[in-house]
N, C-alpha and C positions, 0 to 999 in steps of 0.2 A: 483751554483747548479741550475738545470733546474726546470721549472714549475712542471714537472711530479714528480721529486724527492721531491720537497717541498710538493706536495699533498700527496705523500706516507708517508712522515715524519709526516704530520698533522694527517693522519689516524692512524698511529702506536702510536702516542702520546695520542690518545683519551682513557680515562679510560675503556670504554666498550671493546676496542680491546685488552686490557691487559688481560681481562677475556678469550677472545677467543684465543688469540695468533696466529691470522691469518696473512698472508703475502700478501701485495698488490703490484702490479706492474701497473703503469699507462703509457699508450701510447697515441698518438694523436687519439682521438676519441674512445679509448678502455681502458680496464682494465682487470686485472686478479687477483683473490683472491684465495689463496690456504690455506686450513685449515685441520688440523688433528683433526677429529671428537673426541669429548670427551664424554664419557658416562654420565657425569654430565648434558648434554643437552638433554638426552633422556626423553621421556614421559613414562607412566606406562607400555606400551606394549613393551618397549625395542627398540624403533626406535627414530631417531632424531625428536625433537619437531619442529613444523611448524614455530615457531618464528625464529629459526636459519636459516631455508630456506629463510624466508623473509629478514632477515638481510643480508645474503650473496648476494642475488639477488639484493636487493635495493642498497647495497654498490657498487656492481660491475657496475650497471647502473648509479648510482650517479657519480662515478669517471670517467666513460666514458663521461658523460655530462660535468663535471667540468674540464675535460682535455682541452677543447677548450675555457674555460673562465678563463682568468688569472688575473682579477681584483677583482672579488667578489666570495663569497661562493654561491653555488646554493642550493636550498631547494627542497625537495621532495614535489610536489603538489599532486600527486596521484601515486599509484603503485598497480598493479594487479599481483597476483601469481597464477600459475597453477602447482599443485602437480601431478607428474606422477608415482613416485616409492618411497618406503621407503628407508631411509639411515640407515644402521645398524652398521656403523663404517667405519674405513679407512680414507683415505684422499680424500677430495672433492675439486672441482675447479669450481669457478664461473667466467664466462667471460661476460664482459659488452661491448656493442657496441652503439655508438651514431647513431641515425637514422635520426634525423632532428634537425636543429638549426635555431630558429627564433630570433627575436629581443629581446624578453623577456623570451620565453619558449624554452625548449629543450626536445626532446623525446629520450629515450634510452631503449634498451632491454638487457636482461641478460639471460644466461642459466647456470644451475647448473649440473655438471657431477659428478658421483661417481668415485671411483678409477679404475673401469673397463671401464670408458669412456661412460657409459650409461647416457642418459639424464634423470635426476631425477626430474627436475622442470624448469620452465622458467617464466619470468615476463617481464613487460614493465611499464615504468613510465614516467610521465611528471615532469620536473624540472624547477623551476623558478629562475631567477637571483635575488639575494637579494641585500640589501644595506650593507651587512656585508663584509668589505674588507678582502681580503686574506692578512693577515699579521702575525707577530710573536705572537700576542695576542691569536690567535687560533691555534698556532703550525705550521703555514705555514712559515717556515724559513729555 
C-alpha cells in the first residue's frame, strides 16, 4: 500500500471523521476531501458552522503537507481561514496544495468549493514535523 493510501486510511480511521463521513484522496503535494454536508453541522441561521469550514480546510492543507513526509506525523502550527460565502447544503470539496517545504516546517493552502464550484472559503497553514512516527498505532497501515 502506498504512503498516500496509508495516510487516507489513517484519516478515515479517526473518530472525528466517522461523524463527518468525508472522503479523502492524497496525492504528491496535494489532497482532496469530499463531504456531503449534514444539517447537524448548521448554526442557528441554517448555514454550515465555521468550525466545519475550518476542519475541511485544515485537513486538506494538512494532508497536502504530510504527503511529502513519510516518516512522521505533521502538526498544525498555525492556520488562517477566510470565509467567502455561506454553505447551505449539498456536497463540498476541499483541495489542499503544498506551497513550501523546509527542513522542519511546511506551508500549505486549501480552498473550499460548494457543489456549484463556487469558492466559499480558503485558508493557509504552517505545519511542523513532529516526533510522532507514522505507524500502525495511529492508523497508518
